ZAMARGU-4260 file (C-alpha; in steps of 0.2 Angstrom, whole numbers, plus 5000, padded with zeros to 4 digits):
<rodrens>
0) 4239/4770/5229 | 4226/4763/5241 | 4209/4759/5234 | 4197/4772/5238 | 4181/4766/5246
5) 4166/4778/5244 | 4148/4777/5249 | 4134/4785/5239 | 4119/4792/5248 | 4103/4793/5237
10) 4090/4803/5246 | 4072/4803/5239 | 4069/4821/5239 | 4050/4821/5242 | 4038/4809/5249
15) 4039/4791/5245 | 4022/4781/5244 | 4018/4770/5258 | 4013/4755/5248 | 4001/4750/5262
20) 3992/4766/5259 | 3985/4759/5243 | 3973/4749/5254 | 3958/4758/5261 | 3961/4754/5279
25) 3977/4764/5279 | 3970/4778/5268 | 3972/4791/5281 | 3989/4787/5286 | 4002/4801/5284
30) 4014/4799/5270 | 4032/4795/5275 | 4049/4803/5270 | 4060/4789/5264 | 4079/4790/5264
35) 4088/4777/5255 | 4106/4773/5258 | 4115/4762/5246 | 4134/4758/5249 | 4144/4757/5233
40) 4162/4752/5233 | 4173/4762/5220 | 4187/4749/5217 | 4197/4761/5206 | 4210/4772/5211
45) 4207/4790/5215 | 4204/4798/5198 | 4214/4814/5202 | 4229/4803/5207 | 4226/4791/5193
50) 4227/4805/5180 | 4245/4809/5186 | 4251/4792/5184 | 4256/4782/5168 | 4248/4766/5165
55) 4264/4761/5156 | 4274/4758/5172 | 4278/4739/5172 | 4274/4737/5154 | 4285/4737/5138
60) 4290/4754/5132 | 4282/4759/5116 | 4294/4757/5101 | 4298/4773/5092 | 4308/4778/5077
65) 4310/4797/5076 | 4321/4809/5066 | 4335/4818/5077 | 4343/4835/5074 | 4358/4828/5065
70) 4347/4820/5051 | 4348/4803/5058 | 4335/4792/5067 | 4333/4788/5085 | 4324/4771/5090
75) 4320/4762/5106 | 4331/4748/5099 | 4346/4760/5099 | 4346/4761/5118 | 4342/4742/5121
80) 4353/4736/5135 | 4354/4753/5143 | 4345/4762/5157 | 4336/4776/5148 | 4328/4792/5153
85) 4315/4798/5140 | 4310/4816/5142 | 4295/4824/5132 | 4297/4843/5131 | 4297/4858/5119
90) 4306/4875/5118 | 4291/4886/5124 | 4286/4876/5139 | 4289/4885/5155 | 4289/4870/5166
95) 4302/4862/5154 | 4313/4878/5156 | 4311/4876/5175 | 4317/4858/5175 | 4331/4861/5162
100) 4345/4864/5176 | 4341/4847/5184 | 4342/4839/5167 | 4358/4847/5163 | 4366/4842/5180
105) 4359/4824/5179 | 4366/4822/5162 | 4383/4829/5166 | 4384/4816/5180 | 4379/4801/5170
110) 4384/4805/5152 | 4400/4794/5153 | 4390/4779/5161 | 4391/4765/5148 | 4374/4758/5154
115) 4365/4775/5152 | 4356/4784/5138 | 4345/4800/5138 | 4333/4805/5125 | 4323/4821/5124
120) 4308/4819/5113 | 4301/4836/5106 | 4283/4838/5103 | 4272/4852/5097 | 4287/4863/5091
125) 4297/4868/5076 | 4314/4861/5071 | 4321/4879/5070 | 4316/4883/5088 | 4322/4867/5094
130) 4339/4869/5086 | 4341/4886/5093 | 4336/4880/5111 | 4348/4866/5110 | 4362/4877/5104
135) 4359/4891/5117 | 4357/4879/5131 | 4371/4867/5127 | 4360/4852/5127 | 4371/4837/5126
140) 4359/4822/5126 | 4350/4815/5110 | 4336/4825/5104 | 4322/4817/5094 | 4308/4826/5085
145) 4290/4819/5085 | 4282/4830/5071 | 4267/4819/5070 | 4266/4817/5089 | 4266/4798/5087
150) 4278/4794/5101 | 4268/4806/5112 | 4252/4797/5108 | 4260/4779/5110 | 4267/4785/5127
155) 4250/4792/5131 | 4258/4808/5137 | 4247/4822/5145 | 4258/4836/5141 | 4276/4842/5144
160) 4287/4839/5152 | 4284/4821/5155 | 4298/4809/5159 | 4300/4790/5158 | 4313/4778/5165
165) 4316/4763/5154 | 4325/4748/5160 | 4339/4739/5149 | 4326/4726/5145 | 4314/4739/5138
170) 4301/4740/5153 | 4295/4757/5159 | 4301/4757/5177 | 4295/4775/5181 | 4285/4789/5174
175) 4281/4807/5179 | 4270/4821/5172 | 4278/4838/5177 | 4295/4845/5180 | 4309/4833/5187
180) 4321/4837/5201 | 4339/4830/5201 | 4334/4819/5215 | 4319/4812/5205 | 4330/4809/5190
185) 4342/4799/5201 | 4328/4789/5208 | 4321/4786/5190 | 4339/4780/5184 | 4340/4768/5199
190) 4323/4761/5196 | 4328/4758/5177 | 4344/4750/5182 | 4335/4739/5195 | 4321/4734/5183
195) 4319/4721/5170
</rodrens>
């Protein structure tokens, strides 16, 4: 995103002293209104846009070691060497429900790709509700539980859904806060495959 350059205008609301009026010869001179204009360069990104982007893109993905629904563990090391989609979600999230068909379609198209993995990390939910959701919606990808929200904190998530593409080398190639479309998921997978 292009750097936003802004200018601040400071207006002295009132009358500024005319320093020369301190001398008796100018005592009858009328006070002057002073307007001061100071340019400031805001060299950061647009705060609203910045809040929508992850600062992890281009950096190593945070390691995680989480329980899964079958009683085992899911780690970042388990998907090393694969282009991986990580999706933070929960069963009661309405935007998560809205993106569910896209996730289903995307996973069905890639589940047999040898260089692909997909992990759903559940935050702020109960194991029972997650099991019911997974069963009722025929979720086929790996589901990990984040009961202490440690992975969510490490990824600096802002809510759910939030999706990350991780390269085979472990670099975050793309990230998005909000529901994903099938096309966006395909773009994320391509970015992960092309990134190192």
